[in-house]
N, CA, C and O atoms as a GROMACS GRO file, in nm:
protein
  364
    1MET      N    1   3.819  -6.974 -18.345
    1MET     CA    2   3.928  -6.921 -18.422
    1MET      C    3   3.952  -6.789 -18.374
    1MET      O    4   3.854  -6.724 -18.338
    2THR      N    5   4.072  -6.735 -18.369
    2THR     CA    6   4.109  -6.605 -18.331
    2THR      C    7   4.097  -6.519 -18.434
    2THR      O    8   4.092  -6.568 -18.547
    3ALA      N    9   4.090  -6.388 -18.418
    3ALA     CA   10   4.082  -6.301 -18.535
    3ALA      C   11   4.187  -6.293 -18.624
    3ALA      O   12   4.179  -6.278 -18.746
    4GLN      N   13   4.295  -6.305 -18.549
    4GLN     CA   14   4.450  -6.312 -18.626
    4GLN      C   15   4.437  -6.433 -18.720
    4GLN      O   16   4.458  -6.416 -18.840
    5ARG      N   17   4.405  -6.549 -18.674
    5ARG     CA   18   4.384  -6.679 -18.746
    5ARG      C   19   4.297  -6.657 -18.865
    5ARG      O   20   4.330  -6.688 -18.979
    6LYS      N   21   4.174  -6.597 -18.828
    6LYS     CA   22   4.090  -6.559 -18.941
    6LYS      C   23   4.134  -6.490 -19.049
    6LYS      O   24   4.109  -6.523 -19.165
    7LYS      N   25   4.206  -6.386 -19.012
    7LYS     CA   26   4.264  -6.283 -19.104
    7LYS      C   27   4.372  -6.355 -19.202
    7LYS      O   28   4.372  -6.334 -19.323
    8GLN      N   29   4.469  -6.447 -19.133
    8GLN     CA   30   4.549  -6.512 -19.208
    8GLN      C   31   4.480  -6.618 -19.312
    8GLN      O   32   4.526  -6.640 -19.424
    9LYS      N   33   4.365  -6.679 -19.260
    9LYS     CA   34   4.309  -6.770 -19.368
    9LYS      C   35   4.233  -6.689 -19.477
    9LYS      O   36   4.219  -6.738 -19.589
   10MET      N   37   4.189  -6.576 -19.450
   10MET     CA   38   4.129  -6.498 -19.558
   10MET      C   39   4.229  -6.427 -19.643
   10MET      O   40   4.194  -6.397 -19.757
   11ASN      N   41   4.342  -6.398 -19.605
   11ASN     CA   42   4.453  -6.354 -19.691
   11ASN      C   43   4.493  -6.472 -19.782
   11ASN      O   44   4.507  -6.457 -19.904
   12ARG      N   45   4.511  -6.587 -19.720
   12ARG     CA   46   4.557  -6.696 -19.805
   12ARG      C   47   4.454  -6.733 -19.912
   12ARG      O   48   4.487  -6.746 -20.030
   13LEU      N   49   4.323  -6.749 -19.868
   13LEU     CA   50   4.215  -6.770 -19.976
   13LEU      C   51   4.203  -6.660 -20.078
   13LEU      O   52   4.175  -6.693 -20.193
   14ASN      N   53   4.223  -6.519 -20.044
   14ASN     CA   54   4.234  -6.426 -20.130
   14ASN      C   55   4.338  -6.426 -20.233
   14ASN      O   56   4.317  -6.390 -20.348
   15ARG      N   57   4.455  -6.469 -20.184
   15ARG     CA   58   4.556  -6.493 -20.279
   15ARG      C   59   4.537  -6.627 -20.357
   15ARG      O   60   4.606  -6.634 -20.459
   16ILE      N   61   4.467  -6.723 -20.333
   16ILE     CA   62   4.424  -6.825 -20.413
   16ILE      C   63   4.337  -6.783 -20.499
   16ILE      O   64   4.352  -6.820 -20.616
   17ALA      N   65   4.230  -6.701 -20.466
   17ALA     CA   66   4.132  -6.649 -20.564
   17ALA      C   67   4.208  -6.584 -20.675
   17ALA      O   68   4.182  -6.610 -20.792
   18GLY      N   69   4.312  -6.490 -20.637
   18GLY     CA   70   4.379  -6.431 -20.730
   18GLY      C   71   4.455  -6.507 -20.823
   18GLY      O   72   4.458  -6.473 -20.941
   19GLN      N   73   4.516  -6.603 -20.785
   19GLN     CA   74   4.578  -6.702 -20.862
   19GLN      C   75   4.482  -6.772 -20.967
   19GLN      O   76   4.517  -6.791 -21.084
   20VAL      N   77   4.360  -6.810 -20.918
   20VAL     CA   78   4.269  -6.872 -21.016
   20VAL      C   79   4.224  -6.762 -21.131
   20VAL      O   80   4.209  -6.795 -21.249
   21ARG      N   81   4.206  -6.635 -21.085
   21ARG     CA   82   4.177  -6.533 -21.178
   21ARG      C   83   4.296  -6.526 -21.276
   21ARG      O   84   4.272  -6.520 -21.397
   22GLY      N   85   4.418  -6.525 -21.233
   22GLY     CA   86   4.541  -6.532 -21.314
   22GLY      C   87   4.530  -6.643 -21.427
   22GLY      O   88   4.553  -6.622 -21.546
   23VAL      N   89   4.495  -6.757 -21.375
   23VAL     CA   90   4.478  -6.870 -21.466
   23VAL      C   91   4.377  -6.847 -21.573
   23VAL      O   92   4.401  -6.873 -21.690
   24ALA      N   93   4.268  -6.800 -21.534
   24ALA     CA   94   4.163  -6.767 -21.625
   24ALA      C   95   4.209  -6.676 -21.721
   24ALA      O   96   4.175  -6.689 -21.839
   25GLN      N   97   4.282  -6.584 -21.683
   25GLN     CA   98   4.334  -6.481 -21.785
   25GLN      C   99   4.435  -6.539 -21.869
   25GLN      O  100   4.439  -6.504 -21.987
   26MET      N  101   4.523  -6.629 -21.822
   26MET     CA  102   4.615  -6.704 -21.906
   26MET      C  103   4.538  -6.778 -22.021
   26MET      O  104   4.584  -6.781 -22.135
   27VAL      N  105   4.424  -6.835 -21.990
   27VAL     CA  106   4.351  -6.919 -22.078
   27VAL      C  107   4.300  -6.817 -22.177
   27VAL      O  108   4.327  -6.830 -22.296
   28GLU      N  109   4.231  -6.719 -22.135
   28GLU     CA  110   4.187  -6.607 -22.233
   28GLU      C  111   4.288  -6.553 -22.321
   28GLU      O  112   4.262  -6.514 -22.435
   29ASP      N  113   4.412  -6.548 -22.268
   29ASP     CA  114   4.524  -6.475 -22.348
   29ASP      C  115   4.595  -6.603 -22.441
   29ASP      O  116   4.699  -6.587 -22.505
   30ASP      N  117   4.528  -6.716 -22.437
   30ASP     CA  118   4.602  -6.822 -22.516
   30ASP      C  119   4.720  -6.857 -22.471
   30ASP      O  120   4.799  -6.882 -22.561
   31ARG      N  121   4.765  -6.870 -22.352
   31ARG     CA  122   4.900  -6.891 -22.310
   31ARG      C  123   4.936  -7.039 -22.338
   31ARG      O  124   4.851  -7.121 -22.372
   32TYR      N  125   5.064  -7.070 -22.323
   32TYR     CA  126   5.097  -7.207 -22.356
   32TYR      C  127   5.037  -7.299 -22.242
   32TYR      O  128   5.026  -7.262 -22.125
   33CYS      N  129   5.001  -7.417 -22.286
   33CYS     CA  130   4.924  -7.492 -22.195
   33CYS      C  131   5.005  -7.543 -22.074
   33CYS      O  132   4.952  -7.557 -21.964
   34ILE      N  133   5.143  -7.572 -22.097
   34ILE     CA  134   5.217  -7.625 -21.986
   34ILE      C  135   5.240  -7.498 -21.876
   34ILE      O  136   5.265  -7.519 -21.757
   35ASP      N  137   5.231  -7.391 -21.924
   35ASP     CA  138   5.248  -7.281 -21.835
   35ASP      C  139   5.107  -7.271 -21.751
   35ASP      O  140   5.109  -7.247 -21.630
   36ILE      N  141   5.001  -7.289 -21.814
   36ILE     CA  142   4.872  -7.281 -21.738
   36ILE      C  143   4.868  -7.414 -21.653
   36ILE      O  144   4.817  -7.407 -21.542
   37LEU      N  145   4.913  -7.523 -21.695
   37LEU     CA  146   4.912  -7.641 -21.613
   37LEU      C  147   4.995  -7.618 -21.479
   37LEU      O  148   4.953  -7.658 -21.370
   38ASN      N  149   5.117  -7.552 -21.496
   38ASN     CA  150   5.196  -7.522 -21.406
   38ASN      C  151   5.129  -7.422 -21.296
   38ASN      O  152   5.153  -7.436 -21.176
   39GLN      N  153   5.061  -7.341 -21.336
   39GLN     CA  154   4.983  -7.248 -21.247
   39GLN      C  155   4.870  -7.318 -21.176
   39GLN      O  156   4.833  -7.289 -21.062
   40LEU      N  157   4.815  -7.415 -21.252
   40LEU     CA  158   4.717  -7.500 -21.188
   40LEU      C  159   4.754  -7.587 -21.064
   40LEU      O  160   4.687  -7.604 -20.962
   41GLN      N  161   4.889  -7.643 -21.098
   41GLN     CA  162   4.936  -7.714 -20.985
   41GLN      C  163   4.966  -7.614 -20.868
   41GLN      O  164   4.943  -7.651 -20.752
   42ALA      N  165   5.012  -7.498 -20.890
   42ALA     CA  166   5.031  -7.415 -20.792
   42ALA      C  167   4.916  -7.388 -20.699
   42ALA      O  168   4.923  -7.388 -20.576
   43VAL      N  169   4.801  -7.361 -20.777
   43VAL     CA  170   4.677  -7.329 -20.713
   43VAL      C  171   4.629  -7.457 -20.630
   43VAL      O  172   4.585  -7.438 -20.517
   44LYS      N  173   4.636  -7.595 -20.686
   44LYS     CA  174   4.595  -7.698 -20.606
   44LYS      C  175   4.683  -7.696 -20.478
   44LYS      O  176   4.630  -7.714 -20.368
   45ALA      N  177   4.820  -7.674 -20.491
   45ALA     CA  178   4.912  -7.693 -20.380
   45ALA      C  179   4.869  -7.582 -20.276
   45ALA      O  180   4.873  -7.610 -20.156
   46ALA      N  181   4.832  -7.468 -20.313
   46ALA     CA  182   4.786  -7.351 -20.220
   46ALA      C  183   4.661  -7.402 -20.161
   46ALA      O  184   4.647  -7.385 -20.040
   47LEU      N  185   4.570  -7.459 -20.223
   47LEU     CA  186   4.449  -7.505 -20.167
   47LEU      C  187   4.459  -7.619 -20.070
   47LEU      O  188   4.384  -7.634 -19.974
   48ALA      N  189   4.560  -7.702 -20.103
   48ALA     CA  190   4.600  -7.807 -19.995
   48ALA      C  191   4.645  -7.752 -19.883
   48ALA      O  192   4.600  -7.792 -19.776
   49ARG      N  193   4.742  -7.651 -19.888
   49ARG     CA  194   4.790  -7.597 -19.767
   49ARG      C  195   4.688  -7.521 -19.687
   49ARG      O  196   4.699  -7.519 -19.565
   50ALA      N  197   4.580  -7.454 -19.752
   50ALA     CA  198   4.472  -7.406 -19.679
   50ALA      C  199   4.373  -7.505 -19.621
   50ALA      O  200   4.313  -7.472 -19.519
   51GLU      N  201   4.355  -7.601 -19.666
   51GLU     CA  202   4.277  -7.714 -19.627
   51GLU      C  203   4.339  -7.770 -19.501
   51GLU      O  204   4.271  -7.795 -19.402
   52SER      N  205   4.474  -7.789 -19.507
   52SER     CA  206   4.554  -7.844 -19.399
   52SER      C  207   4.548  -7.752 -19.268
   52SER      O  208   4.544  -7.799 -19.154
   53GLU      N  209   4.550  -7.627 -19.294
   53GLU     CA  210   4.550  -7.513 -19.180
   53GLU      C  211   4.414  -7.538 -19.116
   53GLU      O  212   4.402  -7.563 -18.996
   54ILE      N  213   4.309  -7.532 -19.201
   54ILE     CA  214   4.171  -7.533 -19.149
   54ILE      C  215   4.141  -7.664 -19.080
   54ILE      O  216   4.065  -7.667 -18.983
   55LEU      N  217   4.200  -7.776 -19.129
   55LEU     CA  218   4.177  -7.912 -19.051
   55LEU      C  219   4.245  -7.899 -18.921
   55LEU      O  220   4.195  -7.946 -18.819
   56LYS      N  221   4.367  -7.833 -18.921
   56LYS     CA  222   4.451  -7.824 -18.788
   56LYS      C  223   4.365  -7.750 -18.705
   56LYS      O  224   4.358  -7.785 -18.587
   57ASP      N  225   4.295  -7.648 -18.746
   57ASP     CA  226   4.227  -7.554 -18.638
   57ASP      C  227   4.107  -7.637 -18.603
   57ASP      O  228   4.075  -7.637 -18.484
   58HIS      N  229   4.039  -7.704 -18.681
   58HIS     CA  230   3.932  -7.776 -18.647
   58HIS      C  231   3.952  -7.882 -18.536
   58HIS      O  232   3.869  -7.907 -18.449
   59ALA      N  233   4.071  -7.940 -18.549
   59ALA     CA  234   4.111  -8.053 -18.457
   59ALA      C  235   4.150  -7.979 -18.313
   59ALA      O  236   4.130  -8.031 -18.203
   60ALA      N  237   4.208  -7.852 -18.333
   60ALA     CA  238   4.269  -7.785 -18.214
   60ALA      C  239   4.140  -7.734 -18.135
   60ALA      O  240   4.140  -7.738 -18.012
   61CYS      N  241   4.045  -7.694 -18.197
   61CYS     CA  242   3.925  -7.612 -18.133
   61CYS      C  243   3.806  -7.708 -18.132
   61CYS      O  244   3.771  -7.757 -18.025
   62CYS      N  245   3.742  -7.739 -18.242
   62CYS     CA  246   3.618  -7.814 -18.229
   62CYS      C  247   3.609  -7.943 -18.193
   62CYS      O  248   3.505  -7.986 -18.142
   63VAL      N  249   3.725  -8.025 -18.217
   63VAL     CA  250   3.739  -8.167 -18.173
   63VAL      C  251   3.796  -8.156 -18.019
   63VAL      O  252   3.754  -8.230 -17.930
   64ALA      N  253   3.877  -8.074 -18.000
   64ALA     CA  254   3.930  -8.055 -17.859
   64ALA      C  255   3.830  -8.024 -17.775
   64ALA      O  256   3.823  -8.090 -17.672
   65ASP      N  257   3.745  -7.937 -17.796
   65ASP     CA  258   3.621  -7.887 -17.725
   65ASP      C  259   3.517  -8.015 -17.700
   65ASP      O  260   3.464  -8.038 -17.591
   66ALA      N  261   3.501  -8.086 -17.805
   66ALA     CA  262   3.407  -8.191 -17.788
   66ALA      C  263   3.477  -8.288 -17.693
   66ALA      O  264   3.402  -8.337 -17.608
   67ILE      N  265   3.590  -8.320 -17.690
   67ILE     CA  266   3.670  -8.409 -17.597
   67ILE      C  267   3.664  -8.360 -17.467
   67ILE      O  268   3.642  -8.439 -17.376
   68ALA      N  269   3.682  -8.225 -17.441
   68ALA     CA  270   3.690  -8.169 -17.319
   68ALA      C  271   3.534  -8.172 -17.256
   68ALA      O  272   3.510  -8.184 -17.136
   69SER      N  273   3.445  -8.162 -17.351
   69SER     CA  274   3.289  -8.165 -17.279
   69SER      C  275   3.273  -8.287 -17.211
   69SER      O  276   3.208  -8.288 -17.106
   70GLY      N  277   3.323  -8.392 -17.258
   70GLY     CA  278   3.285  -8.536 -17.193
   70GLY      C  279   3.153  -8.582 -17.261
   70GLY      O  280   3.105  -8.686 -17.217
   71ASP      N  281   3.086  -8.516 -17.366
   71ASP     CA  282   2.972  -8.552 -17.432
   71ASP      C  283   3.004  -8.647 -17.531
   71ASP      O  284   3.056  -8.608 -17.635
   72GLN      N  285   2.976  -8.778 -17.510
   72GLN     CA  286   3.008  -8.882 -17.605
   72GLN      C  287   2.947  -8.875 -17.748
   72GLN      O  288   3.002  -8.916 -17.851
   73ARG      N  289   2.820  -8.816 -17.737
   73ARG     CA  290   2.749  -8.805 -17.871
   73ARG      C  291   2.824  -8.695 -17.957
   73ARG      O  292   2.842  -8.715 -18.078
   74GLU      N  293   2.867  -8.580 -17.895
   74GLU     CA  294   2.940  -8.481 -17.963
   74GLU      C  295   3.076  -8.533 -17.992
   74GLU      O  296   3.126  -8.490 -18.096
   75GLN      N  297   3.139  -8.611 -17.928
   75GLN     CA  298   3.262  -8.672 -17.959
   75GLN      C  299   3.260  -8.750 -18.084
   75GLN      O  300   3.343  -8.735 -18.174
   76GLU      N  301   3.155  -8.839 -18.087
   76GLU     CA  302   3.122  -8.914 -18.194
   76GLU      C  303   3.097  -8.861 -18.312
   76GLU      O  304   3.143  -8.908 -18.415
   77GLN      N  305   3.012  -8.746 -18.306
   77GLN     CA  306   2.994  -8.663 -18.416
   77GLN      C  307   3.106  -8.598 -18.492
   77GLN      O  308   3.113  -8.590 -18.615
   78LYS      N  309   3.194  -8.552 -18.404
   78LYS     CA  310   3.315  -8.493 -18.459
   78LYS      C  311   3.404  -8.599 -18.532
   78LYS      O  312   3.453  -8.578 -18.643
   79PHE      N  313   3.420  -8.719 -18.459
   79PHE     CA  314   3.497  -8.838 -18.532
   79PHE      C  315   3.425  -8.862 -18.654
   79PHE      O  316   3.486  -8.854 -18.761
   80ARG      N  317   3.304  -8.890 -18.653
   80ARG     CA  318   3.220  -8.913 -18.784
   80ARG      C  319   3.263  -8.808 -18.888
   80ARG      O  320   3.304  -8.845 -18.998
   81GLU      N  321   3.254  -8.683 -18.856
   81GLU     CA  322   3.273  -8.585 -18.955
   81GLU      C  323   3.420  -8.604 -19.014
   81GLU      O  324   3.444  -8.605 -19.135
   82LEU      N  325   3.499  -8.615 -18.931
   82LEU     CA  326   3.648  -8.646 -18.987
   82LEU      C  327   3.651  -8.747 -19.067
   82LEU      O  328   3.694  -8.728 -19.181
   83ILE      N  329   3.608  -8.872 -19.030
   83ILE     CA  330   3.602  -8.989 -19.113
   83ILE      C  331   3.528  -8.972 -19.254
   83ILE      O  332   3.574  -9.021 -19.357
   84ASP      N  333   3.416  -8.904 -19.250
   84ASP     CA  334   3.337  -8.879 -19.379
   84ASP      C  335   3.435  -8.785 -19.480
   84ASP      O  336   3.441  -8.807 -19.601
   85LEU      N  337   3.508  -8.682 -19.413
   85LEU     CA  338   3.575  -8.590 -19.485
   85LEU      C  339   3.697  -8.672 -19.557
   85LEU      O  340   3.729  -8.660 -19.675
   86MET      N  341   3.753  -8.753 -19.464
   86MET     CA  342   3.873  -8.827 -19.523
   86MET      C  343   3.824  -8.939 -19.635
   86MET      O  344   3.898  -8.963 -19.729
   87GLU      N  345   3.721  -8.992 -19.624
   87GLU     CA  346   3.658  -9.072 -19.708
   87GLU      C  347   3.624  -9.021 -19.850
   87GLU      O  348   3.644  -9.086 -19.953
   88ARG      N  349   3.569  -8.892 -19.843
   88ARG     CA  350   3.545  -8.822 -19.961
   88ARG      C  351   3.663  -8.784 -20.026
   88ARG      O  352   3.654  -8.790 -20.149
   89ALA      N  353   3.778  -8.744 -19.980
   89ALA     CA  354   3.903  -8.704 -20.003
   89ALA      C  355   3.955  -8.810 -20.082
   89ALA      O  356   4.015  -8.774 -20.183
   90ARG      N  357   3.946  -8.956 -20.056
   90ARG     CA  358   4.006  -9.062 -20.122
   90ARG      C  359   3.939  -9.081 -20.256
   90ARG      O  360   3.992  -9.146 -20.345
   91ARG      N  361   3.819  -9.021 -20.269
   91ARG     CA  362   3.747  -9.064 -20.402
   91ARG      C  363   3.799  -8.986 -20.525
   91ARG      O  364   3.752  -9.008 -20.636
   0.00000   0.00000   0.00000
C-alpha cells in the first residue's frame, strides 16, 4: 500500500471514529432516537466504504502478488481468506 493510500485510509477511519464519538455524545445528550439511528446508519455506510476500499487494495496487492508468484499454496491461502471473510459477512 502506498503512503498516499495509507494516509487516505487513516483519514477515512479517523472521520468514522469522529462520527462514532458524535453518536455517543448524542446518546449522552438524550437526543431524539431517530436522529441517533440516522447517524448510526451513516457510520455503517462509512464503514462499508472503508471495508470496500481495503478489500480492493487487498485484491490489487496481496492477491495479485500471490497470483504473480506462481506459488499455488499462497494462491490457495489468499483465496481461502477471501472465502472465509465473505462467509463471516453473511452471518
